[in-house]
C-alpha positions in Angstrom: 1.0 15.5 -1.4 -0.7 18.4 0.4 1.0 19.2 3.7 -0.7 20.6 6.8 -1.3 24.3 6.8 1.7 25.8 8.6 2.4 29.1 10.1 6.2 29.1 9.8 9.0 31.5 8.9 11.9 30.1 6.9 14.2 31.9 9.5 13.1 29.4 12.2 16.1 27.2 12.6 15.8 25.8 16.1 13.5 23.0 17.2 11.8 24.9 19.9 10.8 27.9 17.9 7.4 29.4 18.8 4.7 30.0 16.3 5.2 26.8 14.4 1.6 25.4 14.4 -0.4 23.0 12.3 -3.9 21.8 11.9 -5.3 18.9 10.0 -5.4 19.0 6.3 -8.9 20.0 5.0 -9.9 17.7 2.2 -12.5 18.9 -0.3 -14.7 16.0 -1.3 -16.0 15.4 -4.8 -19.6 15.1 -5.9 -21.3 11.8 -5.8 -23.7 12.2 -8.6 -23.0 9.1 -10.7 -25.1 6.2 -9.4 -22.9 3.3 -10.4 -19.6 4.4 -9.1 -17.7 7.4 -7.6 -14.5 7.8 -5.7 -14.0 10.5 -3.1 -11.3 12.9 -4.3 -8.5 14.4 -2.3 -8.3 18.1 -3.2 -5.2 20.2 -3.8 -2.6 17.5 -3.6 0.7 18.6 -5.2 1.8 16.4 -8.0 3.9 13.5 -6.7 5.5 10.6 -8.4 8.7 9.2 -9.9 9.7 8.9 -13.5 10.6 5.3 -14.6 13.2 4.6 -17.2 12.4 1.5 -19.4 15.0 -1.2 -19.5 14.2 -1.8 -23.2 12.5 0.0 -26.0 8.8 0.1 -25.4 6.6 -1.3 -28.1 3.9 0.8 -29.7 1.2 -1.5 -28.3 1.1 -3.8 -25.3 -1.6 -5.7 -23.4 -1.3 -7.7 -20.2 -4.8 -9.0 -21.0 -3.5 -10.7 -24.2 -0.6 -12.3 -22.4 -2.9 -13.7 -19.7 -1.7 -11.6 -16.7 -5.3 -10.7 -15.7 -8.0 -12.3 -13.6 -11.6 -12.2 -14.7 -13.4 -8.9 -14.6 -15.5 -8.4 -11.5 -18.7 -6.4 -10.6 -17.9 -4.0 -7.8 -20.1 -3.7 -4.8 -20.7 -0.2 -3.5 -18.5 2.8 -4.4 -15.3 0.8 -4.1 -13.5 1.0 -7.5 -10.3 1.9 -5.5 -10.5 -1.5 -3.9 -11.2 -3.5 -7.1 -8.5 -1.7 -9.1 -5.8 -2.2 -6.4 -6.6 -5.9 -5.8 -6.7 -6.5 -9.6 -3.3 -4.9 -10.0 -1.8 -7.1 -7.3 -3.5 -10.1 -8.9 -1.8 -9.1 -12.2 1.6 -8.8 -10.6 1.2 -12.2 -9.0 0.2 -13.8 -12.3 3.1 -12.1 -14.0 5.4 -13.7 -11.4 3.8 -17.1 -12.0 2.2 -17.2 -8.5 -1.3 -18.8 -8.3 -3.6 -15.9 -7.7 -7.3 -16.1 -8.3 -9.4 -13.3 -6.9 -8.3 -11.5 -3.7 -10.8 -10.4 -1.1 -12.3 -7.0 -1.7 -14.9 -7.0 1.1 -12.3 -7.5 3.8 -10.5 -4.3 2.7 -13.8 -2.5 2.6 -14.7 -3.5 6.2 -11.1 -2.7 7.3 -11.2 0.8 5.8 -14.1 2.0 8.1 -14.1 3.8 11.4 -13.6 1.5 14.4 -15.4 1.5 17.7 -12.9 3.9 19.2 -13.6 6.5 16.5 -10.3 5.9 14.7 -9.5 4.9 11.2 -11.2 6.0 8.0 -14.5 7.7 8.8 -16.6 6.1 6.1 -19.2 3.3 5.9 -18.9 0.3 3.7 -21.1 1.9 1.0 -19.1 5.1 0.9 -16.4 6.0 -1.6 -12.8 6.2 -0.5 -9.2 7.2 -1.2 -6.3 5.3 -2.8 -4.5 5.7 0.5 -6.9 3.2 2.1 -5.8 0.5 -0.4 -2.1 1.4 0.0 -2.4 1.2 3.8 -4.3 -2.0 3.8 -2.1 -3.9 1.3 1.1 -2.9 3.1 -0.2 -3.1 6.7 -2.4 -6.2 6.5 -1.9 -7.7 3.1 -4.5 -9.5 1.0 -6.7 -12.5 1.6 -7.9 -14.8 -1.1 -11.6 -14.3 -2.0 -12.3 -17.9 -0.9 -11.3 -17.1 2.6 -13.3 -13.8 2.9 -15.9 -13.7 0.0 -18.2 -10.8 -0.8 -21.0 -12.5 1.1 -19.2 -11.9 4.4 -20.9 -9.4 6.7 -19.6 -6.8 9.2 -20.3 -9.4 11.9 -18.1 -11.9 10.1 -15.3 -9.3 9.9 -15.5 -8.6 13.7 -15.8 -12.3 14.6 -12.8 -13.3 12.4 -10.6 -10.4 13.4 -7.3 -11.6 14.5 -7.7 -15.2 13.2 -7.2 -14.4 9.4 -3.7 -14.3 8.0 -2.8 -12.6 4.7 -2.0 -14.6 1.6 0.6 -12.0 0.5 1.6 -8.6 1.8 2.6 -5.7 -0.5 6.2 -4.7 0.1 6.9 -2.1 -2.6 4.8 0.6 -4.4 5.9 3.3 -6.8 4.1 6.6 -7.0 4.1 7.4 -10.7 4.9 10.7 -12.4 1.9 9.9 -14.6 2.3 13.0 -16.8 5.2 11.2 -18.3 3.7 8.7 -20.7 6.7 6.4 -20.8 6.6 6.1 -17.0 3.1 4.6 -17.0 4.0 2.4 -19.9 7.1 1.2 -18.1 5.1 0.4 -15.0 2.5 -1.6 -17.0 5.2 -3.4 -19.0 7.3 -4.3 -15.9 4.6 -5.1 -13.4 1.6 -5.9 -15.5 -0.6 -3.0 -14.5 -0.9 0.5 -12.9 -3.6 2.4 -11.1 -5.1 5.4 -12.9 -7.9 7.6 -11.7 -10.0 9.9 -13.8 -13.3 11.9 -13.9 -16.1 9.8 -15.2 -19.0 11.4 -17.2 -21.3 8.9 -19.0 -21.8 11.2 -22.0 -18.1 11.0 -22.8 -18.2 7.2 -23.4 -18.8 6.2 -27.0 -22.0 4.2 -27.9 -20.3 0.8 -27.7 -18.9 1.7 -24.2 -15.4 0.9 -25.4 -13.7 4.3 -25.7 -13.7 7.3 -23.3 -12.5 10.8 -23.6 -13.5 13.9 -21.6 -12.3 17.2 -22.9 -13.9 19.9 -20.7 -11.3 21.7 -18.8 -11.5 23.7 -15.5 -13.7 21.5 -13.4 -13.6 22.2 -9.7 -12.9 19.4 -7.3 -16.5 19.1 -6.1 -17.6 18.6 -9.7 -15.4 15.6 -10.2 -16.8 12.0 -10.2 -13.6 10.0 -9.6 -13.2 6.5 -10.9 -10.2 4.1 -10.4 -9.2 1.5 -12.9 -6.3 -0.8 -13.6 -4.4 0.2 -16.7 -3.2 -3.0 -18.3 -2.0 -1.9 -21.8 -1.7 0.8 -24.4 -1.9 1.4 -28.1 -0.2 4.4 -29.7 -2.2 3.9 -32.8 -5.6 3.5 -31.3 -7.7 5.6 -33.6 -9.0 9.0 -32.4 -12.1 8.2 -34.5 -13.2 5.5 -32.0 -14.2 8.2 -29.6 -17.5 10.2 -29.6 -17.8 12.0 -33.0 -18.6 15.2 -31.2 -15.7 15.1 -28.8 -12.6 13.5 -30.2 -8.9 13.9 -29.2 -6.5 15.5 -31.6 -4.3 12.4 -31.8 -4.4 8.7 -31.8 -3.4 6.7 -28.7 -5.1 5.3 -25.7 -4.7 3.2 -22.5 -6.4 -0.2 -22.1 -8.3 -0.3 -18.8 -9.6 -3.2 -16.8 -12.9 -1.9 -15.2 -14.9 -3.2 -12.3 -18.4 -2.8 -13.6 -18.8 -6.5 -14.7 -18.0 -8.2 -18.0 -21.1 -6.8 -19.7 -19.5 -3.3 -19.7 -17.5 -2.3 -22.7 -15.3 -5.0 -24.3 -15.9 -7.8 -21.9 -15.2 -5.4 -19.0 -12.4 -3.4 -20.6 -12.4 -0.1 -22.3 -9.9 2.5 -23.8 -9.3 6.0 -22.5 -7.5 8.6 -24.6 -4.0 9.7 -23.8 -5.4 13.2 -24.0 -8.2 12.8 -21.4 -8.2 16.0 -19.3 -8.5 14.4 -15.9 -6.8 11.1 -16.2 -4.0 11.0 -13.5 -5.2 14.3 -12.1 -3.2 14.8 -8.8 -6.4 15.7 -6.9 -7.3 12.0 -7.0 -4.2 11.2 -5.0 -1.2 9.3 -6.4 -1.2 7.2 -9.5 0.8 4.1 -8.6 2.1 0.7 -9.4 2.4 -2.3 -7.1 5.9 -3.5 -7.7 6.6 -6.1 -5.0 5.0 -8.4 -2.5 5.9 -10.9 0.2 4.5 -14.4 0.5 3.0 -14.7 4.0 2.8 -18.0 5.9 2.8 -19.4 9.4 6.3 -18.4 10.2 6.1 -14.8 8.8 4.7 -11.7 10.5 4.5 -8.0 9.9 5.9 -6.0 12.8 4.4 -2.5 12.9 3.0 0.2 15.1 0.3 1.5 12.7 -2.1 -0.2 10.3 -3.3 2.5 8.1 -0.2 3.5 6.0 0.8 7.0 5.0 -1.5 9.9 4.8 1.2 12.6 4.9 5.0 13.1 4.7 6.7 14.1 7.9 8.8 16.8 6.5 8.7 19.3 9.4 12.4 19.0 10.1 13.3 20.5 6.8 10.7 23.2 7.3 12.3 24.1 10.7 15.8 24.0 9.3 16.2 24.1 5.6 19.9 23.2 6.1 19.1 19.9 7.8 20.4 17.0 5.7 20.1 14.0 7.9 17.5 12.4 10.2 16.8 9.0 11.8 13.2 7.9 12.2 12.7 4.9 14.4 9.8 2.7 15.4 10.0 0.7 18.6 8.8 -2.9 17.9 8.4 -6.0 20.1 10.3 -9.0 19.0 9.4 -11.1 22.1 7.0 -13.5 20.4 9.8 -15.3 18.5 9.4 -13.5 15.2 12.8 -11.8 15.5 14.5 -12.6 12.1 14.2 -9.4 10.1 13.7 -10.3 6.4 12.6 -6.9 5.0 12.0 -3.4 6.2 9.4 -1.3 4.5 9.0 2.4 4.8 7.1 5.1 2.9 8.9 8.2 1.7 8.8 10.7 -1.2 12.5 11.6 -0.5 13.6 10.3 -3.9 17.3 10.4 -4.3 18.1 10.4 -0.6 20.4 7.8 0.8 19.0 5.5 3.5 20.4 3.3 6.2 18.3 0.8 8.0 19.5 -0.1 11.5 18.5 -2.1 14.5 18.7 0.2 17.5 18.6 -1.0 21.1 16.2 0.7 23.6 16.7 1.5 27.2 14.5 0.3 30.1 11.9 3.0 29.2 11.7 1.9 25.6 13.7 4.9 24.3 16.1 4.1 21.4 19.7 4.9 22.2 21.4 7.7 20.2 24.8 6.0 20.6 25.3 5.0 17.0 28.1 2.7 17.9 25.5 0.4 19.4 23.4 0.3 16.2 23.5 -2.6 13.9 23.3 -1.8 10.2 20.8 -4.0 8.4 20.7 -2.5 4.9 21.8 0.6 3.0 20.6 2.0 -0.3 19.1 4.9 -2.1 15.4 5.9 -2.3 15.0 5.1 -5.9 11.4 6.1 -6.2 8.6 7.8 -4.3 6.2 5.5 -2.5 6.7 2.4 -0.3 10.4 1.3 -0.3 11.5 -2.2 0.5 14.9 -2.8 2.0 15.9 -6.5 1.7 17.5 -7.6 5.0 17.7 -11.4 4.4 16.7 -12.7 7.9 19.1 -11.0 10.2 18.3 -12.0 13.8 17.8 -9.2 16.3 17.6 -9.6 20.1 14.4 -11.0 21.5 12.5 -8.3 23.3 11.8 -4.7 22.5 14.1 -2.9 20.0 13.8 -0.2 17.4 14.1 -0.3 13.6 15.5 3.0 12.4 15.6 4.5 8.9 18.2 7.2 8.5 17.6 9.5 5.5 20.4 11.7 4.3 20.5 14.2 1.4 20.5 17.8 0.4 16.8 17.7 -0.5 13.7 16.0 1.0 14.5 13.8 4.0 10.9 13.2 5.1 9.2 9.9 5.9 5.6 8.8 5.7 3.3 9.3 8.7 -0.4 8.5 9.3 -1.6 12.0 10.3 -5.2 13.0 10.6 -7.4 14.5 7.9 -10.7 16.4 8.0 -13.4 17.3 5.5 -15.9 20.1 6.2 -14.6 20.2 9.7 -15.2 16.5 10.3 -12.7 13.7 10.6 -11.9 11.9 7.4 -9.1 9.9 9.0 -7.9 9.6 12.6 -4.9 7.6 13.6 -4.3 5.5 16.7 -1.0 7.0 17.6 0.5 6.6 21.1 3.7 7.7 22.9 6.5 5.2 22.8 6.0 4.1 19.2 8.0 6.5 17.0 11.1 8.5 17.7 13.3 11.0 16.0 17.1 10.9 16.4 19.4 13.5 15.1 19.2 17.2 14.3 21.3 17.9 17.4 18.6 16.6 19.7 18.2 13.7 22.0 15.9 10.8 20.9 12.5 12.5 20.9 9.1 10.8 21.0 7.3 12.1 17.9 4.1 12.6 20.0 6.1 15.1 22.1 7.2 16.8 18.9 3.6 17.1 17.7 2.5 18.5 21.1 5.3 20.9 21.8 6.1 22.1 18.2 2.8 21.7 16.4 0.4 22.0 19.3 -1.2 18.8 18.1 -2.5 16.2 20.6 -3.4 13.6 17.9 0.0 13.2 16.2 0.9 10.3 14.0 3.2 7.3 13.7 6.0 6.8 11.2 5.5 4.3 8.4 8.2 1.8 9.2 7.4 -1.9 9.1 9.5 -5.1 9.5 8.7 -8.4 7.8 10.0 -10.9 10.2 10.2 -14.7 10.4 10.3 -17.0 13.4 12.7 -19.8 14.1 10.0 -22.4 13.4 10.1 -24.5 10.3 7.1 -24.2 7.9 5.4 -27.5 7.5 6.5 -28.7 11.0 3.2 -30.1 11.9 4.3 -32.3 14.8 6.3 -29.5 16.4 9.6 -31.3 16.6 11.6 -28.5 14.9 12.0 -30.3 11.6 10.0 -30.8 8.4 10.0 -34.6 7.7 8.0 -37.4 6.1 6.2 -37.7 9.4 4.6 -34.2 8.8 3.5 -35.3 5.4 1.9 -38.4 6.9 0.0 -36.3 9.5 -1.5 -34.1 6.9 -2.6 -37.1 4.8 -4.2 -38.7 7.9 -6.0 -35.4 8.6 -7.4 -35.3 5.1 -8.5 -38.9 5.6 -10.4 -37.7 8.7 -8.4 -40.0 10.9 -7.1 -37.2 13.1 -8.0 -33.5 13.8 -5.5 -30.6 13.7 -5.1 -27.9 16.2 -5.1 -24.3 15.0 -1.3 -24.2 15.0 -1.1 -27.4 13.0 -3.6 -26.1 10.4 -1.5 -23.0 10.0 1.6 -25.1 9.5 -0.2 -27.3 7.0 -1.5 -24.4 5.0 1.7 -24.4 2.9 0.5 -21.9 0.3 -1.2 -19.7 2.9 -4.5 -19.5 1.0 -6.4 -20.0 4.2 -7.1 -23.7 3.7 -5.1 -26.8 4.6 -5.9 -29.1 1.6 -4.5 -31.6 -0.9 -2.7 -28.8 -2.7 -0.7 -28.1 0.4 0.1 -31.7 0.8 1.4 -31.8 -2.8 3.5 -28.7 -2.2 5.0 -30.2 1.0 5.9 -33.4 -0.8 7.7 -31.5 -3.6 9.5 -29.4 -1.0 10.6 -32.5 1.0 11.9 -34.1 -2.2 14.1 -31.1 -2.8 15.4 -31.2 0.8 16.1 -35.0 0.6 
C-alpha cells in the first residue's frame, strides 16, 4: 500500500523529532472511457498480500459454479463492479457454509460509499466508480443487508430516512489480502472460501467473439490509461485452451480463471467468462489489493459492532517504525462505550499488514478523562495470536464480559518487522479529497515506545503537522445480556414467545420495534414464518 509522502531521515529515533511531515496521498485516477463499466484505480500502491498454503493438493480444475456456491448473475447499476463482486464473494462464502444467502444489497453500499453532509467519507456520487477499500470498509464496519430489505429501487431519500433503523444480516470479520502473483494462493482462496476478488484492465477488443474468453497482452499502460473492472473469481482450469482466446492475441500457454461477472446473464457464458493466467493487468497492484472474504459474523438483535470509524482502512499506520527502525512493540487502542448493555466481547477485528507479528488483544481501563491506562497490570488479556495474513484479522474472544461504561480495546503488535495497524487516513486526487475521515480526539491512542498514552490526533498534529488525522481500525463484535427470541422481555426464551409471534402473524396483536427485532431470528430484516420455524426448532433443542 502506498504510504504518505514523508520527509524523514532514518537517523530520527525520538518521537519529537522535527522535520517529520506528511501530506495526503495523491491518487492518480484511471480513465473512464468504457461506457458499461469502469473502476477508479489507485495508483502506485506497492504490492501487498499474503501467500496461502493449500491444505491439500489442488486439482487442475475447480468451479464453485458447478458445485452450487454461487448466486444468480446480476446486472450492475452504475460503475459499481467493486460492489457487485464483493457482495457476490460474500454470498458465495455463505452458501459454501450452508447459510441461506440470496442476493445481498448493493445499493445500500453504494449510497453508504458517498460523501456525507459534513463533507466526510468517500467523495463520489452514486454513479461514480470506486475503490475496493470502500467495499472492505462497508462490509467490516456496517455489514451486509439482504436485497429484500434494501433493493436496487431504493433512493437516496430512502437511505437517509432508514439510516439508523436497518441492521446488518451479517458482518464480515476476516479478509485476506492475496499475493495474487502466486497462482496457488489465488487457487487456495477460491478452493477454501468459494471465491476471490480480482481486478483487471478491460478493453473490449481483447474479448473473443463469443464473449467467453479474455486476454490483454499490451504492456506498459500508464495508470490513467487503465479501465479497471472487478470480478469474482470462482474457479480455474489449468488446461483451458489458449486457442479459445482471440486468434490475433493469444497467450503462450493454456490455463485461465473462471470469473463471475456483473453485466447480466446475457454476457458471455450465462454471465461468466474466462481470463487467461497470463493477462498483463489481472491482479495489478494499482487496482488496490486482491482479496478473499474468509469469515463473517451472523448479526441479530443481541449483537452489535463497537467501533469509532465506519470506513475501514485506507492506510497502514507505520510511522513508529519510520521514526525508530528498532521499535519492536506498540499497543494501539480504541476507546469504546459499553454503556448500552452490549458489553460481552465476542470478537475483535483489526486491520494490519504486519504479517508474522505476534498480537495480544486486551481490555484496558480508562481514567476519568477517557485516557487508557499504561499500567499493564490492570489490563485484561482477551486473546493472543499471530498475524497470519495481511488484511482484516479476527481474534475470537468468546463473549468475555467487560465493565459497563467506557473502556479501551487494545491491540499490541510485537515483532522485528512491520508492527503497523490500519488507519482511515485521508486521500486526494488532483488536489481534491477522494476520502476524508471523521476522526476526533479521544478515540484512538498509542501506548508504548517509551511514551505515555498518546492520543493519535495529537501525534498527527505534533509529528506530522496534520489536522485531519485518522482513527485506528479496531472493532469489537459484542453481545448484550438479552436472550434472542425473548419477545415478552422476561429474560427467557420460552413457548410463550413462540405463541406471541404466531399471534402476531395471525394479526391478533402488533409488535413493538424491539419485539420485531427479537422475532427476526435469522436477521434478514423480516419477522416472518421462517423465523417462527427457526425459533420452534431452537426451543426444541433447549427443551
